[in-house]
N, C-alpha and C positions, 0 to 999 in steps of 0.2 A: 333851948339852944344858945350857946354862948355867941356873943358878937365876935365874929371871924371871918377869914376868907381863906380861898384856896384856888388851884388850877385844875383845869381840866386837860388831861393828856392822856390818850389811850395808851395801854401798854404796846401795842403795835408801833407806835409812833417813836419809841425810845430808839437811841442810836447804837444798837448793840452792832458787833462786827459781822453777824449771820443773817442778814437780809431782813430782819423783823425784830422789833422790841421782845426782849425777853426779862426774865427775873433775876438778872444776874447785875455785873457791875454797874452797867448803865442805868439800870433802875435804882441802884442804891447811889448813884451820883445825882440822879434827878431828885430823890428824896433829901439829899444833902442841900441842894439849891432850894428846895421848898423851906427848909430849916433856916437857912441863912437869910431869905427873903421874907422872913417872918410870916409864912403861910402855915395856917393849922391843918389844911385839907389837900388831899392828893384825890381828885375825882378820875375814875376809869369809866370805860364803856364795858358792857357785858363781857365776861371772861369766857364764856363756853366754847366748845370745839366748832368753827365755823364750816359751813357746807357750800355748795356751789353758790357763787355770787360773793362769798366772803364776808357777808354782813354778819357781826356779832349779834344782831337781832334775830338770826335765823339760824340758830346752833342745833347741832346733831343731839343735844341733850341739855336740860335744864338744870342739871347737876354736875356735870361733868366740867373739867378744866380744859381749856386748849393747849394741846401738845406743843404747838408752835412756841409757846411762851416758856417752855423748859429751857433752861440757859445751858448750852453746850459747854462753854468753859467750866461752870460748875461741875459738869459731869466728867470733864477731863480731869479736874483737881481730885475728884472723888476716885479715879481709876477706873471709871466706866467707860471712857474714850480716850484714844491718843490724840493729842492736839492737832496733828495733821489730819485727822479724820472730820474734825469739826470745820478745819480752815479749807480742805480741799473742794469741796462742792462751789459751784458759781452761783452764789446768792443773789446775782443782780448787778448791773453796773450803774445805777442811780441811787446815790444814798439818800435821796429826798423821797423815794417811793418804794414801797413793798411789791416787789415781784412775786404776786402768789402763785403764779404758774411754777416758777422755779422751786420756790419753798415747797409746794406740793411734791415737786418732782424729786427734790434730794433730801428732805428732811426725814422722810420714813427710812430711809436706808441708814442714816447716822442714829437714829433712835433705835434701830433694830439691833445695830453693833453694840449699843449701850446695854439693850436688854439681854443679849446673848452673853454679855460679861456678868451681868447682875444674877443671871441663873446660876453661875458657878460659884456665888458666895455662899459661904455655910450658915451665916446669920441671916435668916429672912424674918425675924421677929418684927421688925418695922413695918414690912410689907403685910405680913399677915394679920398684924393688928389693925392697920388701915382697912384692909378688907373686911374685917369684921364689924368695924365702926361704920362703914358705908354699905352695908350688905343690901339696904332698902333699895339701892338704886344700880350699884356699881355692876352686879352679875349680869343684869339685862343690858346696860349700855356696852359692857364688852362684848357680850355675844352679838348685839346689835352691828357694832362696828367690825367685828371678825366677819358677820354674814355679809355686810356690804363689800367687803374685799373679795369674799367668796364668790359673790355674785357680780363682780365687776364694777362696784360703785353704783348700781342701779339702786333707785329708790324702793323702799321695802315692799310698796304695792305692787311691783313688778316682780318679785320673788316668786319661788314655787309656792302653790297654794297651801301645802302643809305647813311650812314654816311661817308664811305670811299670816296665817290664821293662828300660829302658836298652837298647833296640835301637840299634845303631850309627847307623842311618839317622835315627831320631827325635832322637839326641842331636845330631847335625850340624844338623838343621832348627832346633830349638829354640835351639841356639847362635846362629844367625845371626837369628832371629827376635826374640830377646829380648838381643840383644847390649848394648843400653845398660843394660837393668835388671841384667844380670850385672856390667858395670862398675860400676854404682851399688852393689851390695851388696859388692862387692870394696872400693870407696873407702870404704865405712861402716867396714869391718873395719881399713883402714889408719888411719882417724881414731881407732878405739877403740884400737888398739894404740900409737898415737904416744902418745896422751894417757895411757895406762896407763904407759908407759915413764917418762914426765916426772913422773908422780906417785910411781912407785917411786924414782925418783933422788931426789926431794924427800924422801921418807920416809928412805932411806937416809942422806941429809945430817944428818938429826937423830935418828939412831940408832934408828929405828924399822923394824922388818922386818914383812912382810905375811905372813899365814897364809892360803893358799888352801885350796879345798874341792873335792874331785872326787868327784861321784856315782859309784857303782860301775856303774850302769847309764845307758845312753841311751834318750831317747824312741822309741818305734816311729815317731812322726810326725817323723824327722830325717834330716839330710843323711847321717848315719853309716850308717843302716840301708839308706836308699835307694841310696846309693853303694856299699855293701859288704853286700849280703845274704848272702855266704857266710860271713861271720864270726859269724852269728847262728844260733839254732835255730829256723829257719822250714821251713814245708812247701812242696811244689812251687809253691803259689800264692802264697808269700811271706807267709803267715799265720803267726804265732807257735803253736808246738806248746804251748808252756806259757809262762807269763808270771812276772815277778819279784814278789816281796813278803817278808812275813816272817810267821812263826806267831805265834798270840797271845801277848802279853807284857805288860809294864808299861803300855804306851802304848796298847794296844786289845784287848779280850778277843775279837775275832774275827780279830786279826791285821791285817796292813796289807797290801792288795791295790794294788800299784804299777803294774802292767801293762806294766812293760817288757819287751821281748823279752830272751831270755837268751842268752848267749854260746855259740858252738861251741868251747869251749875245746881241744878237740883239734885243730882246724883251725888256731887261733891259735898254739897251740905250734910246729906245722910251720913257721912263718914267724919264729920266735923272738920271738914275741909283737910283732911290729914295729908294730901299730897302738897298741898300749899304750905302747911305748917312745915313739913320735911325740907321744901324748896327753900322758903324763906329762913328757916333755922340754920341751913347751910350756908347761905350767903351771909347772915350776921355772924358766923363763925370767920369768915373771911374778910368782912368789911365792917367798918365801925358806924356807917350810915349808909343807908340803901335808898336809891332812887327809884321808885316803881313807874316804869314808862306807861304812859297812857292810861291814867289814873281814871279818866272819865269812862273807861270801859267797865268800872266796877259799879257804876251808877247804871248806865245803859250803853250798850254797844251796838255798832254798825255791822249788820249782818248782810252780806253781799251774796246773792245766789252763785252758787259753784259754776264755774264756766263764763261768767260775765268778763268782759275784757276791761272795764273800768269800775270804779267805786259807785258810780252815780246811782245805779239801780238798786242800792241798798235800802235797808229800813231800820229802824231802831228797835232794840229788844231790850228787856229790862235785865239788868246785872244783880249781882248778888248784895249788893248794898251794905249797909252798916252792919248787919249780923255776920257778914264775912269778917271785917275788921275786929269785931267783937270776939270773934272764935280765935284769930290769930294772936290778941292780946290775952286771952284766957290761956292759951298754949306757951306763948312766948315771953310774956310779960307785959305790963301795962304800957310801960314807957317805950313803945316800938320806936326805934330810931330810922324813921322813913321821911323821905321827901317825895311828895306828889308831883309827878309830872302832869300838870292841869292846863295844857296848852291846847290851841285848837278850838273848834266849835263847842262853847260851854252852854248848856242850858241850866237853870235853875236847881234842877236836882243834883247837879254834879256840884255846885257851890255849897248846897245843903250838906251833900255827903261829906266834903271836905272840911267843912266847919264841925260837922259831929265828930269825925273821925280825928279832929285836931292837929293834922300833920301839915307841915309848911308846904305851900304851893310855890310856884315860880313865876318870877318877874323878868321878861326879857326886852333890855333896852332897844334891840333893834326893832321891836314891836310899837315902841313908845311914841314915833313922831308922825303917825298916820291919824288923823282925826284931830280931835280939840282936846282942851285941857282936863276933860274927864276920861282920858284914856287910862286905863288901868296900870299900865306899864309905865307911865311917867313917875319919875322919882317922887314928886309930891304925894302921889296917891298909893305909895307903897305901905306895907304893913310890917310890923315887926316879925310876925311868925312866918317869914317867907325867904326864899332864896332868889338873890337877883344875880342875872347873868347879862353880860353884854351881848352874847348869842351863845347857842348851843352846838353840837356836833350837826344838827341838821341846817343850821344856817350858814350863810358865806361868812368869811372872815369878815371883821369888822370893816377892813380897808376895802375889801372888794365890794361888800354891801354900800358901803357909803359912796362909792365910784358909780355904782348903778342906781342908786336912789334918785328919785326925781328931785328937780330942783327946789319945790316946796319943802320936802322932807329934809332935805340938806341945810336950808336955811333955818327951818324950826330948829332942827338940832343945834345948829351953831348958835342961835339966839338963845335957846333955853341953857345950853350946856356952858355958854360963855367962851367960844373957842377964841384963843389967843394967835394973833398973826403968825407967830415963830414956831406954831405948833401944828403937827397933823391932827386927825381926828381920834386916835387912840388916848393920848393923855387926857382930854376931857370927858370921854366916856369912862375911862378908869377911875377917874376923880369922883364921878356921879355914882358910879357903882359902889365905891368904897364909902362914899358919904351917905349912901342909902340908909333908911332906918331898918332895912331888912336884916335879921340876925346874920345870916351868912350871905356871902358874895362869892361868886367862882367866875374866873376868866377862862376863856381858852388860851392856851400857850401862845397859838399863832397870833392872838391879838397882843399880848405881851411883846412879841416880835415885830409888830405891825406888817404881818404879810397880807400879801393880796389874794385873789381866788384861787391862784395856783396852789394854795395851801388848804383849800376847803376839804374838810374830811367826808362829807355826804351831801348828796342832792336827792332828796326824796323822789320817790317815783321814777328814779333812772337806775339803769344797770350800766357796769362798767365804769371804771375809774375812780370808784369810791373806796373808801376805807384805805387809803394808799399811803397817805402823807407821812413823812418822817422828819424829825429834828435832825439837822445837821450837827455831827458832833463838835463840841465847842460852842455852840451857839448861845448858851446860857451862861454868861460869864458873871464875874463877881460885881461889876459895875451895875449889871441889870439887877443882880439880886439886892444890892444896897439901896438902889433906886427905889425898887418895890417895897423894901422893908421900911424905908422913911415914909413911903406914902400910907401904907399899912398902919404904922404907928399914928401917924397924923389924924387918921380917921377912928381911931380907937378901935382896931381889929387886933393888933399884936398881942399874941399870946403872951402870958405872964412869963416872965423869967426871960424873955428874947430882947 
């Protein structure tokens, strides 16, 4: 990996006029900012369709894209919407926050209007080709979403038994009954991937690559589990025996109870991990580099008894290990462009797997100043084949973290990083990240703007108020771009030709 840098900004945080970030002009403006500021990478969060709670790490599908990201102005330019149809709904009155309730309430009607016009178009070749290309997941996903609408949004485990268990007669009946809804959900995926491909091409032309993010697990209420129950650790009633999470760590003293079903790794192995090959293969079509969340779960994973209220009662189970990554490399190519999220409680087996797989791990500067000089996150302990972050989406913003940190931590950071009297905490952390020997350096956009805790993206193990923060239009001006470009050049991370 070349020495470079980039910025983490979720698609949801872009300042589009329709309540949530989309793949339209605001995304192109963002890519232009990255280009002018000398950044090589745009890192996003998972791009799947979010469910209850709005977390991108609990999608309805491991393959589908989020219809919220479909740009409505682009649809108007293509004649699928009238401009007033996109502008009419009340998308929320706070430009710094996504109002998911209003997005959920109004977005459906606008996209349905676009679909109704699309049905009248004579040339359907692009849509039909898309359906053929994605046949291995698209039909099940579209039927799943149509069924969720038919059953009032209830989780699939609460549907009528015949379709919950995917009995052939029930599948045939509902595919006929819900034919138009199924086509609608397929068409939304066509629009999403069409717009995503255009944006990726725009980024590539400006020398900006996209770093994607794959959650290790999928949601229990997902098309993946409903359509492929044999791939998961479920009982005869298709209830999870154990669920996913992680033990107590820096983020939470009671651990994190995610609630996702666990994989039946032995069954997956017998197929050559085909489902994972298809999943990662699609992500690598969408992105140039992919971060795999919770990498330690491939070595050993925390299994929590289903029904427990915290993660404390879990136990370790053995993961698929190196043969899993060898199978992926055999199918997708030896030089898999992956980043391993290797944070949290790590045992020697995790370090050994990461070393054997050869993927870069992560160094987070907010974790560096507790403990002594042997702390692995301190810059003098970094390694080249790593990615350095000031903080991630699960951390507070730098300004918020520094304000809440203990006096010893603040003083240690100030002494180590050489704080100057006239500057805040962002500049010295930015310099330290850029100066690190880590090949890749990523900042949260909130930290470039020196924002406080009000701009935090996610607080693990909490519900409500997460994933909402948005950029204010005009926040990223040319002065900031030039300042960042100069710093990037000073530390040898400026792409050639910039």
